[in-house]
C-alpha positions as CSV (number, residue, x, y, z in Angstrom):
1,M,-19.4,4.2,12.5
2,T,-16.1,3.7,13.4
3,I,-12.7,2.9,12.2
4,D,-13.2,-0.5,13.3
5,K,-16.2,-0.7,11.1
6,I,-14.2,0.6,8.0
7,R,-11.6,-2.3,8.8
8,S,-14.4,-4.8,9.2
9,L,-15.4,-3.3,5.8
10,I,-12.1,-4.5,3.6
11,R,-11.8,-8.1,2.4
12,T,-8.8,-9.8,2.8
13,I,-8.5,-12.6,-0.7
14,P,-5.5,-14.4,-0.1
15,D,-3.4,-15.6,-3.1
16,V,-4.3,-12.5,-5.3
17,P,-3.0,-11.7,-7.4
18,S,-0.3,-14.1,-6.6
19,P,0.4,-16.9,-4.0
20,G,1.4,-15.5,-0.4
21,I,-0.2,-12.1,-1.3
22,M,-2.8,-11.4,0.9
23,F,-5.3,-9.0,-1.1
24,R,-6.9,-6.0,0.6
25,D,-10.3,-5.3,-1.5
26,I,-11.7,-1.9,-0.4
27,T,-14.4,-3.0,-2.9
28,P,-17.2,-3.4,0.8
29,L,-15.8,-0.3,1.5
30,L,-16.9,1.6,-1.3
31,A,-20.5,0.1,-1.4
32,D,-21.4,0.8,2.3
33,S,-22.1,4.6,2.0
34,G,-21.9,4.9,5.2
35,G,-18.2,3.2,5.9
36,F,-16.9,5.3,3.0
37,E,-18.2,8.6,4.2
38,L,-16.0,7.9,7.6
39,A,-13.2,6.7,5.1
40,I,-13.2,10.3,3.3
41,S,-13.8,12.3,6.0
42,S,-10.8,10.7,7.9
43,L,-8.2,10.7,5.0
44,A,-9.6,14.7,4.6
45,A,-9.1,15.1,7.9
46,F,-5.0,14.0,7.8
47,C,-4.9,16.0,4.3
48,A,-6.6,19.5,5.9
49,G,-3.6,20.2,8.7
50,A,-1.4,20.6,5.6
51,K,-3.3,22.6,3.8
52,P,-2.5,21.9,0.1
53,N,-4.1,23.8,-2.7
54,K,-3.5,20.4,-5.0
55,V,-4.5,16.4,-4.3
56,V,-2.8,14.2,-6.0
57,G,-4.5,10.7,-7.5
58,V,-2.9,7.6,-8.7
59,E,-4.7,5.5,-10.5
60,A,-6.9,4.0,-10.5
61,R,-8.3,3.3,-7.0
62,G,-6.3,6.7,-5.5
63,F,-9.0,8.6,-8.0
64,I,-11.7,7.1,-5.6
65,F,-10.8,8.7,-2.4
66,A,-8.4,11.4,-3.6
67,A,-11.3,13.4,-5.7
68,P,-13.8,13.6,-2.9
69,V,-10.9,14.5,-0.6
70,A,-10.0,17.5,-2.7
71,V,-13.6,18.7,-2.9
72,R,-13.7,18.4,1.0
73,I,-10.7,20.5,1.7
74,G,-11.4,22.8,-1.0
75,A,-8.5,22.0,-3.2
76,G,-8.1,21.5,-6.5
77,F,-7.9,17.6,-8.0
78,V,-4.9,16.6,-9.9
79,P,-4.9,12.6,-11.5
80,V,-1.5,10.9,-12.1
81,R,-2.1,8.6,-14.6
82,K,-0.6,5.3,-16.6
83,P,1.1,5.9,-19.8
84,G,-0.9,7.1,-22.8
85,K,-4.4,8.1,-20.4
86,L,-3.6,11.9,-20.6
87,P,-4.3,13.9,-23.7
88,W,-1.6,17.1,-22.6
89,T,2.1,17.4,-23.0
90,V,2.8,15.0,-19.7
91,V,6.3,14.3,-17.3
92,S,6.4,10.5,-16.8
93,E,8.2,8.6,-14.2
94,S,9.3,4.8,-14.5
95,Y,9.3,3.0,-11.1
96,T,9.6,-0.4,-9.3
97,L,6.3,-1.9,-7.6
98,E,5.5,-5.4,-6.0
99,Y,5.4,-7.2,-9.2
100,G,7.6,-5.1,-11.6
101,T,8.0,-2.1,-13.5
102,D,5.4,0.6,-14.0
103,T,5.4,4.4,-15.4
104,L,3.3,7.2,-14.3
105,E,2.3,10.3,-16.0
106,I,1.2,13.8,-15.2
107,H,0.0,16.8,-16.8
108,A,3.2,18.9,-17.2
109,D,1.3,22.3,-16.1
110,A,-1.0,20.2,-13.7
111,V,1.2,21.7,-10.7
112,G,4.4,24.1,-10.3
113,E,5.8,26.5,-8.5
114,G,3.8,27.6,-5.2
115,D,1.8,24.4,-5.1
116,S,1.3,22.3,-2.0
117,V,0.1,18.9,-2.7
118,V,-0.7,16.4,0.1
119,I,-0.7,12.2,-2.2
120,V,-4.0,10.7,-1.2
121,D,-3.9,6.4,-2.5
122,D,-5.8,3.5,-1.2
123,V,-2.6,1.5,-0.3
124,L,1.1,2.3,1.0
125,A,2.7,-1.2,0.2
126,T,6.4,-1.1,-1.1
127,G,6.3,2.6,-1.8
128,G,7.3,2.8,-5.4
129,T,3.8,4.1,-6.7
130,A,4.4,7.1,-3.8
131,A,7.9,7.8,-4.5
132,A,7.7,8.1,-8.5
133,T,4.6,10.3,-7.7
134,I,6.5,12.5,-5.3
135,R,9.4,12.8,-7.6
136,L,7.3,13.8,-10.4
137,I,5.2,16.6,-8.6
138,E,8.6,17.9,-7.4
139,S,10.3,17.4,-10.7
140,L,7.4,20.7,-11.9
141,G,8.5,22.6,-8.8
142,A,5.7,21.7,-6.3
143,K,6.4,20.9,-2.9
144,V,5.0,17.3,-1.4
145,A,3.5,18.4,2.1
146,G,2.0,15.5,3.0
147,L,1.2,11.8,1.8
148,V,-2.2,9.7,3.0
149,F,-3.2,6.2,2.5
150,L,-6.1,4.3,3.7
151,I,-3.8,1.3,4.1
152,E,-0.4,0.4,5.2
153,L,0.7,-2.6,4.7
154,P,4.3,-2.1,6.8
155,V,6.0,-5.6,6.3
156,L,6.6,-4.4,2.6
157,G,8.4,-1.4,4.0
158,G,7.3,1.0,1.9
159,R,7.6,3.8,4.6
160,S,11.8,3.7,3.7
161,L,11.0,4.8,0.1
162,I,9.7,8.0,1.4
163,D,11.2,8.6,4.5
164,G,11.4,12.5,5.2
165,Y,7.6,13.0,4.4
166,E,4.9,13.5,6.5
167,I,2.6,10.6,6.1
168,N,-0.7,9.3,7.4
169,S,-2.2,5.9,7.2
170,M,-6.4,5.1,8.0
171,L,-5.1,1.3,8.8
172,I,-2.2,-0.8,9.4
173,F,-2.3,-4.3,8.1
């Protein structure tokens, strides 16, 4: 199976969630075991060179990719979640996204000094989620070794918010 096969398993749905938006639906990819395996292997290959000891996944679709990548490369998995979902002391960061504003949280002890972190998420769009996640990780003293995305939407300019970091995107739409 090739990267082109993975691309063919991502469905484009026009006008979701609002007119003019082309939503990239990953559910057909997740339902295809060969495609999903290739996606995880490819994302893990991007991460392995950075030698992180933690892989951060952003709620919710980022979890789908980050957790198996962490297992594949022998690193710990750290969830970054929406407010009120983590049960212990958290650090929060608000950010702007394509359709408004939101907030992310991480456990205060999830990463720290000496940790090398790779952020794995499904899509790099405007970059707001990625930039907020970087701020959370760095506020706890950890180093962001890179960011890895299944899909990048360059027309939305997300790279400009995370310039200066190693960025790898598997598919460009």
